C-alpha positions, -999 to 999 in steps of 0.1 A, spaced: 573 646 88 554 621 73 578 589 65 557 572 34 563 543 17 549 537 -23 534 500 -33 531 490 -70 518 466 -90 547 445 -98 534 432 -135 530 468 -145 565 478 -130 577 454 -159 566 479 -183 565 514 -166 594 536 -151 570 549 -124 577 587 -133 535 594 -127 539 586 -84 575 607 -88 563 631 -100 531 629 -80 556 626 -50 585 652 -61 558 677 -68 535 674 -38 508 668 -59 474 644 -60 474 620 -34 507 635 -19 494 670 -21 482 669 16 515 669 31 526 701 17 560 690 16 563 677 47 573 642 42 600 620 30 599 589 8 613 556 25 600 526 7 591 522 -27 583 481 -36 560 461 -59 536 435 -52 545 400 -64 527 399 -93 496 384 -108 513 349 -112 523 349 -79 496 342 -49 496 381 -40 493 388 -5 516 359 3 550 376 15 534 409 25 540 403 58 579 399 58 570 437 35 551 450 63 576 438 89 602 461 68 583 490 62 578 492 100 618 491 106 615 519 85 593 537 100 566 537 73 538 563 93 520 563 56 513 536 24 503 549 -8 491 520 -30 498 530 -64 473 540 -90 477 512 -116 468 488 -84 436 505 -80 430 503 -113 440 471 -121 438 448 -91 417 426 -81 435 428 -48 435 462 -39 413 460 -10 429 431 6 465 456 -1 445 484 18 430 462 48 459 444 58 482 472 50 459 494 74 465 475 105 495 484 105 497 520 88 478 547 72 470 543 39 463 565 10 442 547 -26 462 560 -43 494 578 -59 486 602 -90 457 611 -110 422 621 -99 414 612 -64 383 596 -76 401 572 -100 383 556 -132 364 529 -112 348 528 -85 375 510 -70 391 536 -41 405 537 -8 403 573 1 419 566 34 424 539 59 437 545 91 452 521 112 441 507 146 
């Protein structure tokens, strides 16, 4: 069973309920269909927001995600669509976890800003 974490945008979370991410997870749709129901959500976290240094506390969060035995990080669709640090997050997470570059919606996204899967080394 895959242990999954979802990482969302701190700024968007001020006005988003994460309904799209949770619906996709609970219904095994979009980025979560690959698990065919054989996964468990063990962490849900946000970035620091655009006003802060985006990657500043990521190392602390990564250590806590490791302790939670996370296998896969799904970077939320809101980060994919809006964040200029999307690829930085994906590359940093990929040093420790498998990374899926979206949560819900089209696999290709609305922009050419999509990391489908990065595997940890």
